C-alpha positions as CSV (number, residue, x, y, z in Angstrom):
1,X,-10.9,27.3,-3.3
2,X,-11.2,23.7,-4.5
3,X,-9.8,23.3,-8.1
4,X,-11.8,21.8,-10.9
5,X,-10.1,19.2,-13.1
6,X,-11.7,20.9,-16.1
7,X,-9.1,23.6,-15.7
8,X,-6.9,21.1,-17.5
9,X,-7.4,19.0,-20.7
10,X,-7.6,15.2,-20.6
11,X,-4.6,15.1,-22.9
12,X,-2.6,16.9,-20.3
13,X,-2.5,13.7,-18.2
14,X,-0.6,10.5,-18.6
15,X,-1.4,7.1,-17.2
16,X,1.1,6.0,-14.4
17,X,-0.2,3.0,-12.5
18,X,-3.1,1.6,-10.6
19,X,-4.1,-0.7,-7.7
20,X,-7.2,-2.5,-6.7
21,X,-9.2,0.6,-5.8
22,X,-7.6,3.6,-7.6
23,X,-5.9,4.6,-10.9
24,X,-3.2,7.3,-11.1
25,X,-2.5,9.9,-13.8
26,X,0.3,12.4,-13.9
27,X,-0.1,16.0,-15.0
28,X,2.1,16.7,-18.1
29,X,0.4,19.9,-19.4
30,X,1.3,23.6,-19.4
31,X,2.5,25.0,-16.1
32,X,-0.5,25.3,-13.7
33,X,-0.1,26.4,-10.1
34,X,-2.8,23.8,-8.9
35,X,-1.8,20.8,-11.1
36,X,1.9,21.0,-12.0
37,X,3.9,18.5,-9.9
38,X,0.8,16.4,-9.0
39,X,-0.9,13.2,-9.9
40,X,-4.6,12.6,-10.0
41,X,-6.0,9.6,-8.1
42,X,-9.4,8.4,-9.3
43,X,-11.6,5.7,-7.7
44,X,-12.5,2.7,-9.7
45,X,-15.6,0.4,-9.9
46,X,-15.7,-3.2,-11.1
47,X,-17.2,-4.0,-14.5
48,X,-21.0,-4.4,-14.1
49,X,-21.3,-1.9,-11.3
50,X,-23.5,1.1,-12.0
51,X,-21.0,3.9,-12.9
52,X,-22.5,5.3,-16.1
53,X,-26.0,4.0,-16.3
54,X,-29.4,5.1,-15.3
55,X,-28.8,8.2,-13.2
56,X,-27.1,10.8,-15.4
57,X,-28.7,13.7,-13.7
58,X,-26.1,16.4,-12.9
59,X,-25.0,16.5,-9.3
60,X,-23.8,19.6,-7.4
61,X,-20.1,18.9,-7.1
62,X,-19.7,21.6,-4.5
63,X,-21.7,19.5,-2.0
64,X,-19.4,17.9,0.5
65,X,-19.4,14.1,-0.1
66,X,-17.9,11.5,2.1
67,X,-17.1,8.9,-0.6
68,X,-13.4,9.5,-0.7
69,X,-12.2,10.8,2.7
70,X,-8.6,10.1,1.9
71,X,-7.5,13.7,2.3
72,X,-9.2,14.3,5.6
73,X,-7.9,10.9,6.9
74,X,-4.3,11.8,6.1
75,X,-4.6,15.3,7.4
76,X,-6.4,14.5,10.6
77,X,-5.4,11.0,11.5
78,X,-2.3,9.6,9.7
79,X,-0.4,12.9,10.2
80,X,-0.7,12.4,14.0
81,X,1.2,9.0,13.6
82,X,3.6,9.7,10.7
83,X,5.8,12.9,10.4
84,X,4.7,15.1,7.6
85,X,8.1,14.8,5.9
86,X,7.3,11.2,5.0
87,X,3.8,12.0,3.6
88,X,2.7,13.3,0.2
89,X,0.6,16.5,-0.1
90,X,-3.1,15.7,-0.8
91,X,-5.7,18.1,-2.2
92,X,-9.3,17.5,-3.2
93,X,-10.2,18.2,-6.9
94,X,-13.7,18.5,-8.3
95,X,-14.4,16.1,-11.2
96,X,-16.6,16.3,-14.3
97,X,-18.2,13.2,-15.8
98,X,-17.7,14.1,-19.5
99,X,-14.1,15.1,-18.8
100,X,-13.5,11.7,-17.2
101,X,-15.0,9.9,-20.2
102,X,-12.6,11.7,-22.5
103,X,-9.7,10.8,-20.2
104,X,-10.6,7.2,-20.3
105,X,-11.0,7.2,-24.1
106,X,-7.5,8.7,-24.4
107,X,-5.7,6.5,-21.9
108,X,-7.6,3.2,-21.4
109,X,-5.3,1.5,-23.8
110,X,-2.3,2.3,-21.6
111,X,-3.7,0.2,-18.8
112,X,-2.8,-3.5,-18.4
113,X,-5.2,-5.8,-20.2
114,X,-6.1,-7.7,-17.1
115,X,-7.2,-4.5,-15.4
116,X,-9.3,-3.4,-18.3
117,X,-11.2,-6.7,-18.1
118,X,-12.1,-6.2,-14.4
119,X,-12.7,-2.5,-13.6
120,X,-12.7,1.1,-14.8
121,X,-12.9,4.7,-13.6
122,X,-16.0,5.5,-11.6
123,X,-17.7,8.2,-13.6
124,X,-20.2,9.0,-10.8
125,X,-17.5,10.4,-8.5
126,X,-17.6,14.1,-8.0
127,X,-14.2,14.4,-6.2
128,X,-10.8,13.0,-6.8
129,X,-7.5,13.5,-5.1
130,X,-4.4,15.5,-6.2
131,X,-1.2,14.1,-4.7
132,X,2.4,15.1,-4.9
133,X,3.9,13.6,-8.0
134,X,6.6,11.3,-6.6
135,X,7.1,9.5,-10.0
136,X,7.5,12.5,-12.3
137,X,10.3,15.1,-12.1
138,X,13.0,12.5,-11.6
139,X,14.6,10.0,-14.0
140,X,13.8,7.1,-11.8
141,X,11.6,6.2,-8.9
142,X,11.1,2.9,-7.0
143,X,7.9,1.7,-5.3
144,X,8.1,-1.0,-2.6
145,X,5.0,-2.5,-0.9
146,X,6.6,-3.9,2.3
147,X,3.5,-5.7,3.7
148,X,3.3,-7.2,7.2
149,X,6.4,-6.6,9.3
150,X,5.8,-8.7,12.4
151,X,4.7,-12.1,13.8
152,X,1.7,-12.3,16.2
153,X,2.1,-13.0,19.9
154,X,1.0,-16.4,21.1
155,X,-1.6,-15.5,23.7
156,X,-4.6,-15.1,21.4
157,X,-3.8,-17.9,18.9
158,X,-5.5,-21.2,19.0
159,X,-3.7,-24.5,19.6
160,X,-4.3,-25.3,15.9
161,X,-2.6,-22.1,14.6
162,X,0.0,-21.1,17.1
163,X,2.9,-23.2,15.9
164,X,2.4,-22.0,12.3
165,X,1.6,-18.3,12.9
166,X,4.5,-17.7,15.3
167,X,7.0,-19.3,12.9
168,X,5.9,-18.1,9.4
169,X,4.8,-14.6,8.6
170,X,1.4,-13.8,7.0
171,X,3.0,-12.7,3.7
172,X,5.0,-15.9,3.3
173,X,1.9,-18.0,4.0
174,X,0.0,-15.9,1.5
175,X,2.8,-16.4,-1.1
176,X,2.6,-20.1,-0.6
177,X,-1.2,-20.0,-1.2
178,X,-0.9,-17.8,-4.3
179,X,1.8,-20.0,-5.7
180,X,-0.5,-23.0,-5.8
181,X,-3.6,-21.0,-6.9
182,X,-2.0,-18.6,-9.4
183,X,1.5,-19.8,-10.0
184,X,2.9,-16.6,-8.6
185,X,6.0,-17.1,-6.4
186,X,8.6,-15.0,-4.6
187,X,11.2,-15.6,-1.9
188,X,10.7,-12.1,-0.5
189,X,10.0,-12.0,3.3
190,X,8.9,-8.7,4.8
191,X,10.5,-9.6,8.1
192,X,13.9,-9.4,6.4
193,X,13.1,-5.9,5.1
194,X,11.9,-4.7,8.5
195,X,14.8,-6.4,10.4
196,X,17.2,-3.3,10.5
197,X,19.9,-5.9,9.7
198,X,21.9,-4.9,6.6
199,X,22.5,-8.6,5.5
200,X,18.8,-9.4,5.8
201,X,17.8,-6.1,4.2
202,X,20.0,-6.9,1.2
203,X,18.5,-10.3,1.0
204,X,15.0,-8.8,1.0
205,X,15.8,-6.3,-1.8
206,X,17.4,-9.1,-3.9
207,X,14.3,-11.2,-3.5
208,X,12.1,-8.3,-4.4
209,X,14.2,-7.7,-7.6
210,X,14.1,-11.4,-8.5
211,X,10.3,-11.6,-8.1
212,X,9.9,-8.5,-10.2
213,X,12.3,-9.7,-12.9
214,X,11.1,-13.3,-13.1
215,X,7.4,-12.3,-13.1
216,X,7.9,-9.9,-15.9
217,X,7.0,-7.0,-13.5
218,X,3.6,-8.4,-12.6
219,X,4.3,-8.7,-8.9
220,X,3.4,-5.4,-7.2
221,X,5.8,-5.5,-4.2
222,X,8.4,-3.8,-6.4
223,X,7.9,-1.4,-9.2
224,X,10.4,0.8,-11.2
225,X,9.4,4.0,-12.9
226,X,11.6,5.5,-15.6
227,X,10.8,9.0,-17.0
228,X,7.5,8.8,-15.2
229,X,6.4,5.5,-16.8
230,X,6.3,2.1,-15.2
231,X,9.2,-0.1,-16.4
232,X,9.1,-3.8,-17.2
233,X,12.0,-6.2,-17.5
234,X,11.4,-6.6,-21.2
235,X,11.6,-2.8,-21.8
236,X,15.2,-2.5,-23.0
237,X,15.3,1.3,-23.1
238,X,14.1,1.6,-19.4
239,X,16.4,-1.3,-18.3
240,X,19.4,0.5,-19.8
241,X,18.6,3.7,-17.9
242,X,18.2,1.8,-14.7
243,X,21.4,-0.2,-15.2
244,X,23.4,2.9,-15.9
245,X,22.0,4.5,-12.7
246,X,22.7,1.5,-10.4
247,X,25.7,-0.1,-12.1
248,X,27.3,2.4,-14.6
249,X,27.1,-0.5,-17.0
250,X,24.9,-1.2,-20.0
251,X,22.0,-3.6,-19.4
252,X,23.8,-6.9,-19.9
253,X,23.8,-9.0,-16.7
254,X,20.6,-9.4,-14.5
255,X,22.7,-10.7,-11.6
256,X,24.9,-7.6,-11.6
257,X,21.9,-5.4,-11.7
258,X,20.2,-7.2,-8.8
259,X,23.3,-6.9,-6.7
260,X,23.8,-3.2,-7.4
261,X,20.2,-2.4,-6.8
262,X,20.3,-4.2,-3.4
263,X,23.5,-2.5,-2.5
264,X,22.3,1.0,-3.4
265,X,19.1,0.8,-1.3
266,X,20.3,-1.2,1.7
267,X,22.1,1.6,3.4
268,X,19.3,4.1,2.6
269,X,16.6,1.9,4.1
270,X,18.8,1.0,7.1
271,X,19.3,4.7,7.8
272,X,15.7,5.8,7.3
273,X,13.2,5.7,10.2
274,X,10.3,4.8,7.8
275,X,10.4,1.0,8.0
276,X,10.8,0.9,11.8
277,X,7.9,3.4,12.1
278,X,5.7,1.2,9.9
279,X,6.6,-1.9,11.8
280,X,5.8,-0.3,15.2
281,X,2.5,1.0,14.0
282,X,1.5,-2.3,12.5
283,X,2.3,-4.4,15.5
284,X,1.0,-2.0,18.2
285,X,-2.3,-1.5,16.4
286,X,-2.7,-5.3,15.8
287,X,-2.0,-6.6,19.3
288,X,-4.8,-9.2,19.3
289,X,-4.3,-10.8,15.9
290,X,-7.5,-11.4,14.0
291,X,-8.1,-14.5,16.1
292,X,-8.0,-12.5,19.4
293,X,-10.2,-9.8,17.9
294,X,-12.7,-12.4,16.7
295,X,-12.8,-14.0,20.2
296,X,-13.4,-10.6,21.9
297,X,-16.1,-9.8,19.3
298,X,-17.9,-13.1,19.9
299,X,-17.8,-12.5,23.7
300,X,-19.0,-8.9,23.4
301,X,-21.6,-9.4,20.6
302,X,-22.7,-13.0,20.8
303,X,-25.9,-12.4,18.8
304,X,-23.9,-11.0,15.9
305,X,-20.7,-13.1,15.9
306,X,-22.3,-15.8,13.7
307,X,-22.6,-13.3,10.8
308,X,-18.8,-12.8,10.8
309,X,-16.3,-10.5,12.5
310,X,-17.5,-6.9,12.6
311,X,-20.8,-7.6,10.9
312,X,-23.3,-4.8,11.3
313,X,-20.7,-2.6,12.9
314,X,-20.8,0.9,11.4
315,X,-17.6,2.5,10.0
316,X,-16.1,5.1,12.3
317,X,-16.7,8.7,11.7
318,X,-13.8,11.1,11.4
319,X,-14.5,12.3,14.9
320,X,-14.3,8.8,16.2
321,X,-11.0,8.3,14.4
322,X,-9.7,11.5,16.0
323,X,-10.8,10.2,19.5
324,X,-9.1,6.9,18.8
325,X,-5.8,8.6,18.0
326,X,-6.0,10.4,21.4
327,X,-6.6,7.1,23.1
328,X,-3.7,5.5,21.2
329,X,-1.3,8.2,22.4
330,X,-2.6,8.1,26.0
331,X,-4.2,5.0,27.5
332,X,-4.0,2.3,24.8
333,X,-0.5,1.1,25.5
334,X,-1.3,0.6,29.2
335,X,-4.3,-1.7,28.5
336,X,-4.0,-5.3,29.4
337,X,-4.0,-6.6,25.8
338,X,-3.5,-10.2,27.1
339,X,-7.0,-10.0,28.6
340,X,-8.7,-7.3,26.5
341,X,-11.8,-5.6,28.0
342,X,-15.1,-5.9,26.1
343,X,-15.6,-2.1,26.7
344,X,-12.6,-1.5,24.4
345,X,-14.0,-3.6,21.6
346,X,-14.7,-0.7,19.2
347,X,-11.2,0.7,19.8
348,X,-9.7,-2.7,19.1
349,X,-11.7,-3.0,15.8
350,X,-10.5,0.5,14.8
351,X,-6.9,-0.3,15.7
352,X,-7.0,-3.4,13.5
353,X,-8.4,-1.4,10.6
354,X,-5.6,1.2,11.0
355,X,-3.0,-1.5,11.3
356,X,-4.3,-2.9,7.9
357,X,-3.8,0.6,6.4
358,X,-0.1,0.5,7.4
359,X,0.2,-3.2,6.2
360,X,-1.1,-2.3,2.8
361,X,0.7,1.0,2.1
362,X,3.7,1.5,-0.2
363,X,6.8,3.6,0.0
364,X,8.2,5.6,-2.9
365,X,12.0,5.9,-3.0
366,X,13.5,8.7,-5.1
367,X,17.2,9.7,-5.6
368,X,18.0,13.1,-4.3
369,X,19.2,15.7,-6.8
370,X,22.9,15.3,-5.8
371,X,22.7,11.6,-6.6
372,X,21.5,12.4,-10.1
373,X,24.5,14.6,-10.8
374,X,27.1,11.8,-10.6
375,X,27.5,8.7,-12.7
376,X,26.8,6.2,-10.0
377,X,24.6,6.8,-7.0
378,X,26.2,7.0,-3.6
379,X,24.1,4.7,-1.4
380,X,24.6,6.7,1.8
381,X,21.7,9.1,2.4
382,X,21.0,9.5,-1.3
383,X,17.3,8.8,-1.4
384,X,14.1,10.4,-0.1
385,X,11.4,8.0,1.1
386,X,7.7,8.8,1.2
387,X,4.7,6.7,2.4
388,X,1.7,6.5,0.1
389,X,-1.6,4.7,-0.3
390,X,-2.9,5.0,3.2
391,X,-6.6,4.5,2.6
392,X,-9.2,4.0,5.3
393,X,-10.3,0.3,5.6
394,X,-13.9,-0.6,6.1
395,X,-15.4,-2.7,8.9
396,X,-17.1,-4.9,6.4
397,X,-13.7,-6.3,5.4
398,X,-13.0,-7.8,8.8
399,X,-15.0,-10.9,8.2
400,X,-13.3,-11.5,4.9
401,X,-9.9,-11.1,6.5
402,X,-10.8,-13.5,9.3
403,X,-11.8,-16.2,6.7
404,X,-8.7,-15.6,4.7
405,X,-6.6,-16.0,7.8
406,X,-8.0,-19.4,8.4
407,X,-7.7,-20.4,4.7
408,X,-4.0,-19.4,4.6
409,X,-3.1,-21.2,7.8
410,X,-4.9,-24.4,6.8
411,X,-3.3,-24.4,3.4
412,X,0.2,-23.7,4.8
413,X,-0.1,-26.5,7.4
414,X,-0.5,-29.0,4.5
415,X,2.3,-27.5,2.5
416,X,5.4,-29.6,1.8
417,X,7.8,-26.6,2.3
418,X,7.7,-24.7,5.6
419,X,9.6,-21.5,6.1
420,X,11.0,-20.0,9.3
421,X,10.6,-16.2,9.4
422,X,12.5,-14.3,12.1
423,X,10.9,-11.3,13.7
424,X,13.9,-9.2,14.9
425,X,11.8,-7.5,17.6
426,X,11.2,-10.9,19.2
427,X,14.3,-12.9,18.2
């Protein structure tokens, strides 16, 4: 039976974190079989969107709605690509509008000011998602958003883009663009993290830490959680706890902390199959690059291509996703991707969307219990790693991604500093 969130009180929940689409609260109330050890993921809407306006008529929350198919997507699709041991448990929970309003009143002040100025909880949603609480129940947890772990092949790139896109990864180009637009900078390169080389892994982790520390914790590629709350570099209490865990020292020297953090996680990530799995899924699902996908779309749908990649293409049903996974496991890898067939267009579009899911996911790294019983963590096999935030992407985003790709390449070509990224699978 689907649980109701009203079985709990709004004050039983604590704000944890949020992304562009969802906000997360952790259950802290009395023991409850349904809710203890779980977080609540709620969808958001941008300010100005209708979320609490004209239509306040009660809706039957028991009616199946398709506005948040995250649970079915993980159970039926993602689980056929990713072993269950690396996935959180997801459960649908029924929501109540008045309960959500009270939750927001209690906890909106815990949100970052910039988030409060742009979006808020969608009060019209009738269903939320309960997920395994990977942040609570442990003194510390680490979230890394790896991003794109490969370089595209040359065959579908234009003469204007091939030299840049086969030398510099998408993330590093985007970093260059954001540095000029927003003043946000990091030396982190995902290809180092995905390389399976311990020296490069250590470099990637050090760069992630530097970006986190120097940005005051605003960059979302690395997050620390201490006692279930997100930690910032200016939070002395949390920093002391993290320093004792990683270094056995008090929080005194950022450089020592950075080195100890990188050392502790390098071996754990090198031993884990999670990053190689994500890299394989990303690159095999995105075999055409957005340029090749756009060319195939224009050739197959010439009347629609002027409106943008994927325009007027309906989102796949869950049944279509299931069929695609069967194709991916059987015929997909034998197709001639160098000369893609128009009859496979929809499958290529779906493959690109699924690749985007794995490019945008995060991993949560938590110390195992035996690591918590000693003064300093033993890096070898001392962490559990779980993949989270694997939302379905929509077809209407393809056109935006195509435009962004062109923008990033054009900006990077005119940049004074060029970076060489090494894809270990093609080196």
